[in-house]
SELUMBA-490018 format. One record per residue: residue in three letters; x, y, z of N, C-alpha, C, O in turn; residue number from 1; chain. Coordinates in steps of 0.05 Angstrom, whole numbers, plus 5000, padded with zeros to 4 digits. Layout:
<vovexs>
aa	n.px	n.py	n.pz	ca.px	ca.py	ca.pz	c.px	c.py	c.pz	o.px	o.py	o.pz	i	ch
Ala	X	Y	Z	X	Y	Z	X	Y	Z	X	Y	Z	NUM	A
...
</vovexs>
This chain:
<vovexs>
aa	n.px	n.py	n.pz	ca.px	ca.py	ca.pz	c.px	c.py	c.pz	o.px	o.py	o.pz	i	ch
Met	6447	8618	3727	6435	8594	3718	6435	8572	3740	6419	8553	3739	1	A
Asp	6454	8575	3759	6457	8554	3780	6432	8551	3797	6425	8529	3805	2	A
Glu	6420	8574	3804	6397	8573	3823	6370	8576	3809	6349	8577	3822	3	A
Tyr	6371	8578	3783	6346	8582	3768	6329	8557	3766	6340	8535	3761	4	A
Arg	6303	8559	3771	6285	8536	3769	6269	8538	3743	6257	8559	3738	5	A
Tyr	6271	8517	3727	6258	8517	3701	6227	8518	3703	6216	8505	3721	6	A
Thr	6215	8533	3685	6186	8535	3685	6174	8518	3662	6189	8507	3646	7	A
Gln	6148	8516	3661	6135	8501	3640	6141	8514	3612	6143	8501	3592	8	A
Glu	6143	8541	3613	6150	8555	3588	6178	8546	3578	6182	8542	3554	9	A
Asp	6197	8544	3596	6224	8535	3589	6224	8508	3576	6237	8503	3556	10	A
Phe	6210	8489	3589	6208	8462	3578	6195	8462	3551	6203	8446	3533	11	A
Ala	6175	8479	3547	6161	8480	3521	6179	8491	3500	6178	8481	3477	12	A
Ile	6195	8511	3506	6214	8522	3487	6235	8501	3479	6240	8498	3455	13	A
Leu	6246	8487	3498	6266	8467	3492	6253	8444	3476	6266	8433	3458	14	A
Asp	6229	8438	3482	6215	8417	3467	6211	8425	3438	6213	8408	3420	15	A
Ser	6205	8451	3433	6202	8460	3406	6228	8458	3390	6227	8454	3366	16	A
Tyr	6251	8461	3404	6277	8458	3390	6283	8429	3382	6299	8425	3364	17	A
Arg	6270	8410	3395	6273	8382	3387	6262	8379	3358	6274	8367	3341	18	A
Thr	6239	8392	3353	6227	8390	3327	6244	8405	3306	6248	8395	3284	19	A
Ile	6255	8428	3314	6272	8443	3296	6297	8427	3289	6306	8425	3266	20	A
Ser	6309	8414	3310	6333	8397	3305	6327	8374	3287	6343	8368	3269	21	A
Gln	6305	8361	3291	6297	8338	3275	6293	8347	3246	6302	8333	3227	22	A
Ser	6280	8370	3242	6275	8380	3215	6301	8388	3201	6305	8381	3178	23	A
Leu	6318	8402	3215	6344	8410	3203	6361	8385	3197	6375	8385	3177	24	A
Gly	6359	8365	3214	6374	8340	3208	6365	8327	3182	6382	8317	3167	25	A
Lys	6340	8327	3177	6329	8316	3152	6338	8333	3128	6344	8322	3107	26	A
Tyr	6339	8359	3132	6346	8378	3111	6376	8376	3104	6384	8375	3081	27	A
Leu	6393	8375	3125	6422	8376	3120	6434	8349	3114	6456	8347	3103	28	A
Gly	6420	8327	3122	6430	8300	3116	6447	8288	3138	6450	8300	3159	29	A
Glu	6457	8265	3132	6470	8248	3153	6498	8258	3161	6509	8248	3180	30	A
Asn	6509	8278	3148	6535	8289	3155	6534	8314	3172	6554	8328	3176	31	A
Ala	6510	8321	3182	6506	8343	3200	6496	8332	3227	6476	8318	3228	32	A
Glu	6510	8339	3247	6503	8331	3274	6490	8355	3289	6500	8377	3288	33	A
Leu	6466	8350	3301	6452	8371	3316	6449	8362	3345	6439	8340	3350	34	A
Ile	6457	8379	3363	6456	8371	3392	6441	8393	3407	6447	8417	3403	35	A
Leu	6422	8385	3423	6407	8403	3439	6414	8400	3469	6412	8378	3480	36	A
Tyr	6424	8421	3481	6432	8421	3509	6412	8436	3526	6401	8457	3518	37	A
Ser	6407	8426	3550	6392	8441	3570	6411	8447	3594	6427	8431	3601	38	A
Phe	6408	8471	3605	6425	8479	3628	6413	8471	3655	6424	8477	3676	39	A
Glu	6391	8457	3654	6378	8449	3679	6395	8430	3695	6397	8431	3720	40	A
Asn	6408	8411	3681	6425	8391	3694	6452	8391	3680	6454	8380	3658	41	A
Lys	6472	8402	3692	6498	8405	3679	6511	8378	3675	6528	8375	3656	42	A
Gln	6505	8358	3691	6518	8332	3688	6505	8315	3666	6518	8296	3656	43	A
His	6481	8322	3658	6467	8307	3637	6453	8327	3619	6429	8327	3617	44	A
Ser	6469	8344	3606	6458	8367	3592	6447	8362	3564	6430	8377	3554	45	A
Ile	6456	8340	3551	6446	8334	3524	6418	8321	3527	6415	8300	3539	46	A
Ile	6398	8335	3516	6370	8324	3517	6360	8314	3490	6339	8301	3489	47	A
Tyr	6374	8321	3469	6366	8311	3443	6390	8312	3424	6406	8330	3425	48	A
Ile	6391	8293	3406	6414	8292	3387	6406	8279	3361	6391	8259	3360	49	A
Val	6416	8290	3339	6411	8279	3312	6438	8272	3300	6457	8288	3301	50	A
Asn	6441	8248	3290	6466	8238	3279	6489	8238	3299	6511	8247	3293	51	A
Gly	6483	8229	3323	6503	8228	3344	6526	8210	3338	6547	8212	3351	52	A
His	6524	8192	3318	6546	8174	3311	6570	8189	3301	6593	8179	3301	53	A
Leu	6566	8214	3292	6589	8230	3281	6609	8237	3303	6633	8239	3297	54	A
Ser	6600	8240	3328	6618	8247	3349	6617	8227	3372	6631	8229	3393	55	A
Asn	6599	8207	3369	6594	8186	3390	6583	8198	3416	6585	8186	3437	56	A
Lys	6570	8222	3413	6556	8233	3436	6528	8221	3438	6518	8211	3418	57	A
Lys	6516	8222	3462	6490	8211	3465	6474	8227	3486	6486	8244	3500	58	A
Ile	6448	8223	3486	6431	8237	3506	6441	8230	3534	6446	8207	3541	59	A
Gly	6443	8251	3550	6452	8248	3578	6481	8256	3582	6490	8260	3604	60	A
Asp	6496	8260	3560	6524	8269	3562	6524	8299	3570	6504	8312	3568	61	A
Tyr	6547	8308	3578	6550	8336	3586	6566	8352	3566	6578	8340	3547	62	A
Leu	6567	8378	3570	6582	8395	3552	6612	8389	3554	6623	8386	3575	63	A
Ser	6625	8387	3530	6654	8384	3530	6667	8410	3539	6655	8431	3539	64	A
Glu	6693	8408	3545	6707	8432	3554	6708	8453	3531	6706	8477	3536	65	A
Arg	6711	8443	3507	6712	8462	3484	6685	8476	3481	6684	8501	3478	66	A
Asp	6663	8461	3483	6636	8473	3480	6629	8491	3504	6616	8511	3501	67	A
Lys	6639	8483	3527	6634	8499	3551	6648	8526	3549	6638	8546	3558	68	A
Ser	6672	8525	3537	6687	8550	3532	6672	8569	3514	6671	8593	3519	69	A
Val	6660	8558	3492	6644	8574	3474	6620	8585	3488	6613	8609	3484	70	A
Leu	6607	8569	3504	6583	8578	3519	6590	8601	3537	6576	8621	3538	71	A
Asn	6612	8599	3552	6621	8620	3570	6627	8646	3554	6621	8668	3564	72	A
Glu	6638	8643	3530	6644	8666	3514	6618	8680	3505	6616	8704	3505	73	A
Leu	6598	8664	3497	6572	8675	3490	6559	8690	3513	6548	8712	3509	74	A
Leu	6560	8678	3536	6548	8691	3560	6563	8717	3568	6551	8737	3574	75	A
Asp	6590	8715	3567	6606	8738	3575	6602	8762	3556	6602	8785	3564	76	A
Lys	6600	8756	3530	6598	8777	3510	6569	8784	3503	6564	8801	3486	77	A
Asn	6550	8770	3516	6522	8774	3511	6515	8770	3482	6498	8784	3470	78	A
Asn	6527	8749	3470	6521	8742	3442	6501	8719	3442	6500	8703	3461	79	A
Asp	6486	8716	3420	6467	8695	3418	6477	8671	3401	6465	8649	3403	80	A
Tyr	6498	8675	3385	6508	8653	3369	6537	8658	3362	6548	8680	3364	81	A
Lys	6550	8636	3353	6578	8637	3345	6583	8614	3326	6573	8592	3329	82	A
Asn	6600	8620	3305	6609	8599	3286	6638	8593	3291	6655	8611	3294	83	A
Asn	6645	8567	3291	6673	8559	3294	6681	8540	3272	6665	8524	3262	84	A
Phe	6706	8542	3263	6717	8523	3244	6737	8505	3258	6755	8515	3272	85	A
Ile	6734	8479	3256	6750	8460	3270	6763	8440	3250	6750	8431	3232	86	A
Glu	6789	8434	3255	6802	8413	3239	6814	8393	3259	6829	8401	3277	87	A
Asn	6806	8367	3257	6815	8347	3276	6842	8336	3268	6854	8344	3248	88	A
Val	6852	8317	3283	6879	8306	3278	6881	8291	3252	6904	8289	3241	89	A
Thr	6859	8281	3241	6860	8267	3215	6857	8286	3192	6857	8278	3169	90	A
Gly	6854	8313	3198	6852	8332	3176	6823	8338	3167	6819	8353	3149	91	A
Glu	6803	8325	3179	6776	8329	3172	6766	8356	3184	6772	8362	3207	92	A
Cys	6751	8371	3168	6743	8398	3176	6713	8399	3182	6697	8386	3169	93	A
Ser	6706	8415	3201	6678	8419	3208	6673	8449	3213	6690	8464	3222	94	A
Lys	6648	8457	3208	6639	8483	3216	6617	8479	3237	6598	8465	3232	95	A
Ile	6621	8491	3260	6602	8487	3282	6588	8513	3289	6601	8534	3292	96	A
Asn	6562	8512	3290	6546	8535	3298	6535	8530	3326	6523	8509	3332	97	A
Tyr	6538	8550	3344	6527	8549	3371	6506	8570	3373	6511	8594	3368	98	A
Thr	6481	8563	3380	6460	8582	3383	6449	8580	3412	6440	8559	3420	99	A
Leu	6450	8602	3426	6440	8603	3453	6409	8604	3453	6397	8620	3438	100	A
Ile	6396	8588	3470	6367	8588	3472	6359	8603	3497	6367	8596	3519	101	A
Lys	6341	8623	3493	6332	8639	3516	6302	8638	3518	6288	8634	3498	102	A
Asn	6292	8643	3542	6263	8644	3546	6253	8673	3542	6269	8690	3534	103	A
Ser	6228	8678	3547	6216	8705	3543	6228	8726	3561	6226	8750	3556	104	A
Asn	6241	8717	3583	6254	8736	3601	6284	8739	3595	6299	8751	3611	105	A
Lys	6292	8729	3572	6320	8731	3562	6340	8715	3580	6364	8721	3581	106	A
Ile	6329	8695	3594	6346	8678	3610	6356	8654	3593	6339	8640	3581	107	A
Pro	6382	8650	3591	6392	8627	3576	6384	8600	3588	6389	8595	3612	108	A
Ile	6370	8584	3573	6361	8558	3584	6373	8534	3569	6370	8511	3578	109	A
Gly	6385	8539	3546	6397	8517	3531	6414	8526	3508	6419	8550	3504	110	A
Leu	6424	8507	3493	6443	8512	3471	6437	8492	3449	6435	8468	3454	111	A
Met	6436	8502	3425	6434	8484	3401	6460	8486	3386	6469	8507	3379	112	A
Met	6471	8463	3380	6497	8462	3366	6493	8446	3340	6482	8424	3340	113	A
Ile	6502	8458	3318	6501	8445	3292	6529	8440	3282	6544	8460	3279	114	A
Asn	6537	8415	3279	6564	8408	3271	6563	8397	3242	6554	8375	3238	115	A
Trp	6572	8414	3223	6571	8407	3195	6599	8398	3185	6618	8414	3185	116	A
Asn	6601	8372	3178	6626	8361	3168	6628	8366	3138	6614	8352	3123	117	A
Tyr	6644	8386	3130	6645	8392	3101	6668	8378	3086	6671	8383	3062	118	A
Asp	6683	8362	3100	6703	8345	3087	6691	8318	3080	6703	8297	3087	119	A
Ile	6668	8318	3068	6654	8293	3061	6652	8290	3031	6661	8308	3017	120	A
Ser	6641	8269	3023	6638	8264	2994	6623	8286	2980	6601	8293	2988	121	A
Leu	6635	8298	2960	6622	8319	2945	6597	8309	2932	6577	8323	2931	122	A
Ile	6598	8284	2922	6575	8273	2909	6552	8269	2929	6529	8275	2923	123	A
Asn	6558	8259	2953	6538	8255	2973	6525	8281	2982	6502	8282	2988	124	A
Thr	6542	8302	2983	6531	8328	2990	6512	8338	2970	6490	8349	2977	125	A
Leu	6519	8335	2944	6501	8344	2923	6474	8329	2923	6453	8340	2917	126	A
Lys	6476	8303	2930	6451	8287	2931	6431	8298	2951	6407	8295	2946	127	A
Ile	6441	8310	2972	6423	8321	2993	6405	8343	2982	6381	8345	2989	128	A
Phe	6416	8359	2964	6402	8383	2955	6391	8381	2927	6379	8400	2917	129	A
Ile	6394	8358	2914	6383	8354	2887	6362	8333	2887	6367	8310	2895	130	A
Pro	6337	8339	2879	6316	8319	2879	6324	8295	2862	6337	8298	2841	131	A
Glu	6316	8271	2871	6324	8247	2857	6315	8246	2828	6330	8236	2811	132	A
His	6291	8256	2822	6280	8253	2795	6279	8280	2781	6263	8284	2762	133	A
Ser	6296	8299	2789	6296	8325	2777	6307	8325	2748	6299	8341	2731	134	A
Val	6325	8306	2743	6336	8303	2716	6337	8274	2709	6338	8257	2727	135	A
Asn	6338	8267	2683	6339	8239	2676	6368	8230	2676	6387	8246	2678	136	A
Asn	6372	8204	2673	6399	8192	2674	6417	8202	2653	6441	8205	2658	137	A
Thr	6407	8207	2629	6424	8218	2607	6435	8245	2614	6458	8251	2610	138	A
Gln	6417	8262	2625	6426	8289	2633	6447	8287	2655	6466	8303	2655	139	A
Ile	6443	8269	2674	6463	8267	2695	6490	8259	2684	6511	8270	2692	140	A
Lys	6490	8239	2665	6515	8230	2654	6529	8253	2638	6553	8256	2640	141	A
Glu	6513	8268	2623	6524	8290	2607	6536	8311	2625	6558	8321	2620	142	A
Asn	6521	8318	2646	6530	8339	2664	6556	8330	2679	6574	8346	2683	143	A
Lys	6556	8304	2686	6579	8294	2701	6604	8295	2683	6626	8303	2692	144	A
Asn	6601	8287	2658	6624	8286	2639	6634	8314	2633	6658	8319	2631	145	A
Ser	6616	8334	2631	6624	8361	2624	6634	8377	2648	6649	8396	2644	146	A
Lys	6626	8369	2672	6633	8385	2695	6653	8373	2714	6666	8387	2730	147	A
Ser	6657	8347	2711	6674	8333	2731	6703	8344	2731	6714	8348	2753	148	A
Glu	6715	8348	2708	6742	8358	2707	6744	8386	2719	6763	8392	2733	149	A
Glu	6724	8402	2713	6723	8429	2724	6721	8428	2755	6734	8444	2768	150	A
Ile	6705	8410	2765	6701	8407	2794	6728	8398	2807	6736	8409	2828	151	A
Ile	6741	8379	2794	6766	8368	2805	6787	8389	2806	6801	8393	2826	152	A
Leu	6791	8404	2784	6811	8425	2782	6806	8447	2802	6824	8458	2815	153	A
Asp	6780	8455	2805	6773	8475	2824	6779	8467	2852	6789	8483	2868	154	A
Ala	6774	8441	2858	6779	8431	2885	6809	8431	2890	6818	8438	2912	155	A
Ile	6825	8423	2871	6854	8422	2874	6865	8450	2880	6881	8454	2898	156	A
Lys	6856	8470	2865	6865	8497	2869	6858	8508	2896	6875	8521	2909	157	A
Lys	6834	8502	2906	6826	8512	2932	6842	8498	2954	6850	8511	2973	158	A
Val	6846	8472	2951	6862	8458	2971	6891	8468	2972	6902	8472	2994	159	A
Ile	6903	8473	2949	6930	8482	2948	6932	8510	2960	6952	8516	2974	160	A
Thr	6913	8527	2956	6913	8554	2968	6913	8551	2999	6928	8565	3012	161	A
Gly	6896	8533	3009	6895	8529	3038	6921	8516	3049	6930	8524	3070	162	A
Ile	6933	8498	3033	6958	8485	3042	6980	8505	3043	6996	8505	3062	163	A
Asp	6982	8522	3022	7003	8542	3021	7002	8561	3045	7022	8569	3056	164	A
Lys	6977	8569	3053	6973	8587	3075	6983	8574	3101	6993	8588	3119	165	A
Asp	6980	8548	3103	6988	8534	3127	7018	8527	3127	7028	8516	3147	166	A
Glu	7031	8533	3105	7060	8528	3103	7067	8499	3109	7084	8494	3126	167	A
Val	7054	8481	3095	7060	8452	3099	7087	8446	3087	7094	8456	3066	168	A
Gly	7102	8429	3101	7129	8422	3092	7129	8407	3065	7110	8394	3059	169	A
Pro	7150	8410	3049	7152	8397	3023	7150	8367	3024	7141	8355	3005	170	A
Ser	7159	8354	3046	7159	8325	3047	7131	8313	3048	7127	8290	3041	171	A
Val	7112	8329	3058	7084	8319	3060	7065	8336	3043	7040	8333	3046	172	A
Tyr	7076	8353	3026	7059	8371	3011	7038	8357	2994	7014	8362	2996	173	A
Asn	7048	8340	2976	7030	8326	2957	7011	8308	2972	6987	8306	2966	174	A
Lys	7021	8293	2992	7004	8275	3008	6982	8290	3022	6959	8280	3024	175	A
Thr	6988	8314	3033	6968	8330	3046	6946	8339	3027	6923	8339	3034	176	A
Ile	6954	8347	3003	6935	8355	2983	6917	8332	2976	6892	8335	2974	177	A
Ile	6929	8309	2971	6913	8285	2963	6895	8276	2986	6872	8268	2980	178	A
Arg	6904	8278	3011	6887	8271	3034	6862	8289	3035	6840	8279	3040	179	A
Lys	6866	8315	3031	6844	8333	3032	6824	8329	3009	6800	8331	3013	180	A
Leu	6835	8323	2986	6818	8317	2963	6802	8291	2968	6779	8289	2960	181	A
Phe	6816	8271	2980	6803	8246	2987	6780	8251	3006	6758	8239	3003	182	A
Asn	6784	8268	3027	6763	8274	3046	6739	8287	3034	6717	8285	3043	183	A
Gln	6744	8302	3012	6722	8316	2999	6708	8298	2978	6688	8307	2966	184	A
Gly	6718	8274	2975	6705	8255	2956	6713	8259	2927	6699	8248	2909	185	A
Ile	6734	8274	2922	6742	8280	2894	6750	8254	2879	6746	8253	2855	186	A
Phe	6761	8234	2894	6770	8210	2880	6747	8191	2874	6752	8168	2865	187	A
Glu	6723	8199	2878	6700	8184	2869	6696	8188	2839	6682	8173	2826	188	A
Phe	6707	8210	2828	6707	8214	2799	6727	8195	2786	6750	8193	2795	189	A
Lys	6718	8182	2765	6735	8162	2751	6762	8173	2743	6783	8160	2746	190	A
Glu	6762	8197	2731	6786	8208	2719	6803	8224	2739	6823	8237	2731	191	A
Ser	6795	8225	2764	6808	8243	2783	6837	8237	2788	6853	8256	2790	192	A
Val	6845	8212	2790	6873	8205	2796	6892	8216	2775	6912	8228	2782	193	A
Gln	6885	8213	2749	6903	8223	2728	6903	8254	2728	6924	8266	2723	194	A
Ile	6880	8266	2732	6879	8296	2732	6896	8307	2755	6911	8326	2751	195	A
Val	6893	8295	2779	6909	8304	2802	6939	8299	2797	6955	8317	2803	196	A
Ala	6946	8276	2786	6974	8270	2780	6985	8290	2760	7008	8300	2764	197	A
Asn	6971	8296	2739	6980	8316	2719	6984	8343	2732	7004	8357	2726	198	A
Tyr	6965	8352	2749	6966	8379	2760	6990	8381	2780	7003	8401	2780	199	A
Leu	6995	8359	2795	7016	8360	2815	7043	8352	2803	7064	8353	2816	200	A
Asn	7042	8344	2777	7067	8336	2763	7080	8312	2776	7104	8311	2780	201	A
Ile	7063	8292	2783	7073	8267	2794	7059	8245	2778	7041	8249	2763	202	A
Ser	7068	8220	2782	7056	8197	2768	7030	8189	2782	7026	8194	2805	203	A
His	7013	8176	2766	6988	8166	2778	6994	8144	2798	6978	8139	2816	204	A
His	7017	8130	2795	7025	8109	2814	7030	8122	2842	7024	8110	2863	205	A
Thr	7041	8146	2842	7047	8160	2867	7020	8168	2881	7018	8167	2905	206	A
Val	7001	8177	2864	6975	8184	2875	6962	8160	2888	6952	8162	2911	207	A
Tyr	6963	8137	2875	6952	8112	2886	6966	8104	2911	6953	8094	2930	208	A
Leu	6992	8108	2912	7008	8101	2936	6998	8118	2960	6995	8107	2982	209	A
His	6995	8144	2956	6985	8161	2977	6957	8153	2986	6950	8154	3009	210	A
Leu	6940	8147	2966	6912	8139	2972	6911	8114	2989	6896	8112	3008	211	A
Arg	6928	8094	2983	6929	8070	2999	6937	8076	3027	6926	8064	3046	212	A
Ser	6957	8093	3030	6967	8100	3057	6945	8115	3073	6941	8109	3097	213	A
Ile	6931	8133	3060	6909	8148	3073	6887	8130	3082	6877	8132	3104	214	A
Lys	6879	8111	3064	6857	8093	3071	6865	8074	3094	6849	8068	3111	215	A
Lys	6891	8066	3094	6901	8049	3115	6900	8063	3142	6892	8051	3163	216	A
Ile	6908	8089	3143	6907	8104	3168	6879	8108	3177	6874	8105	3201	217	A
Lys	6860	8114	3159	6833	8118	3167	6820	8092	3177	6805	8093	3196	218	A
Lys	6827	8070	3165	6816	8044	3173	6826	8037	3201	6811	8028	3217	219	A
Ser	6852	8042	3207	6863	8035	3233	6853	8053	3255	6852	8045	3278	220	A
Ser	6845	8078	3247	6834	8097	3267	6804	8094	3271	6792	8107	3288	221	A
Gly	6792	8077	3254	6763	8072	3256	6746	8094	3243	6722	8094	3247	222	A
Lys	6758	8111	3227	6744	8133	3213	6732	8123	3187	6719	8139	3173	223	A
</vovexs>
């Protein structure tokens, strides 16, 4: 790739991926970041980005060391794509897809990266995939009342399964569960605090205490 000179076909292919990225961005919503890289200029490889505020990346930036490592792995193993699961220091989780872009001669000319943050509000996620006028307000209220407890309990069980696998220490066990539920938007449900408190066998005051601490940390970190 170092000595390769890009052709008009290469530029046309990369340009078509701009449209694909824009379309996927509209489909997946504001919590999905899409980045288009060109290998023509390694120092300024990002040529298009959707929802760049999620990582503060911008057009003209270069591949991070982590992304460069994935790219090298794709090239070494002759693979066209790879999925990665990432958890940052604040406990937020993302699924990242890397897709290698090749021209008609099978020469890699770019990379498309989709970064999906799935530790976001459950309600906001559902809004992306449900038409605004598909049901009336009464139906929404009925469905919410009948399903909210089931959703909360299901979320608690899944988080606890993940926490147990990670062998989280007892001193931060409940707080870790509550933080992950908070990241998923579970506490947007009115009855969630009491349901979580009952399931974890703690008081609702303790849940509120952890929530205040979590919000304070997020606010101080700018998240």
